[in-house]
N, C-alpha and C positions, 0 to 999 in steps of 0.2 A: 389818417386815411389808410395807411398800410395795415394797421391793426384791424380795421374794419374789413378789409379785403381778406386778411388771414382768417378772421372769424367766420366770414361767409364761406370761405373755401373749406374750412374744417367741417361746417355743417352741410356742404355740398361738394364732397370729393369728386374730382373728375369734371368739374363744371367747365363750360366753355368760356371763352373770353366775353362773349355777348351776355351769357347768363350772369357772370360776375359784374359786368358793367351795369346791368339792370339792378342787381341786388345792392350795389353801392352807389346808385343814382349818378352814374357817369355815362358819358358816351363811350362807344366801343373804342374810338381813337384815344380818348383820355385814359381809359382803363388799360389799353394796349401799352401806352407809355409807362404807366404805373407798373404793370406786370413786367415789363422789360427791366425796370429799375429793381424790382423785387427779385427777379431771376438773377440779376448781376450781383445782388447782395447774398444770394444763396438761400433766399427764403421760400421760393417756390420753384417747381420744375414744370416745364411744358413738355407734355408727352403726346405722342400720336394718338388720335382717336379714330373713329370710323370714317372712312373716306379721307377727305382733306382736313377734317376737324382736328383741332388741337385742344387738348384737355390740360387742366392745371391741377397740381397737387402740392401739398405742403412738403417741405423738406424737414428733416429733424431740427435744423436751426429755425425754420419758420414756425414749427410747432412750439419751440421753446419761447420765441418772441411772442407768439400768440398767448401762451400761458402767462408770461410776465405782464403783458398788456392787460389781460383779463384780471389779474390780481390787482393791478393798479386801478383799473376802472372800478372794481368791487370796493376797494378801499375808499376811493373818492365818493362813491355812492353812499356807502355806510356813513361816512363823515357828513356828507351833505344832508342826509335825511335823519341824522341822529336826533335832532330836536323833536321829531314826530313820535307820537305814541304808536303802539302796535295797531290800535284802532284807526288812527289817522293814516297810517301806512296802508292798511287794508282798503280804506276808502279811496286813497290816491290810486292804488293799483286798479280798483274797479273802474274809476273814472278814466284812467289811461287806456284800459282795455276797451272801454266804450268808444273812445276816440279812434282807436286802431281798427276795431272790428265793426263799427256801425257804418252801414252803407251811406256814402255821401259825407261822412265826417273825417275819414282817415285815409 
């Protein structure tokens, strides 16, 4: 769950707690607790935003953990899909995109 939060924060620097909660399919309260743990581990920083808003950003340690997690996920995906041919992978990719982008399906 922390890697997913780091991944979304990398793609959305300066995101609010609410934005990150939505992106990671959590409630604001749940993500707030996660963010507090991540801040305590030195993975993220909370910085002032406009008005009373609080924004979040990766620390150097958080970026390193994100990179390590991404490499691990990539390795698992490559191993998991190794039995598929390039044509089968392309078909799978098209089908998954259809599920994600087709109204009412994703």
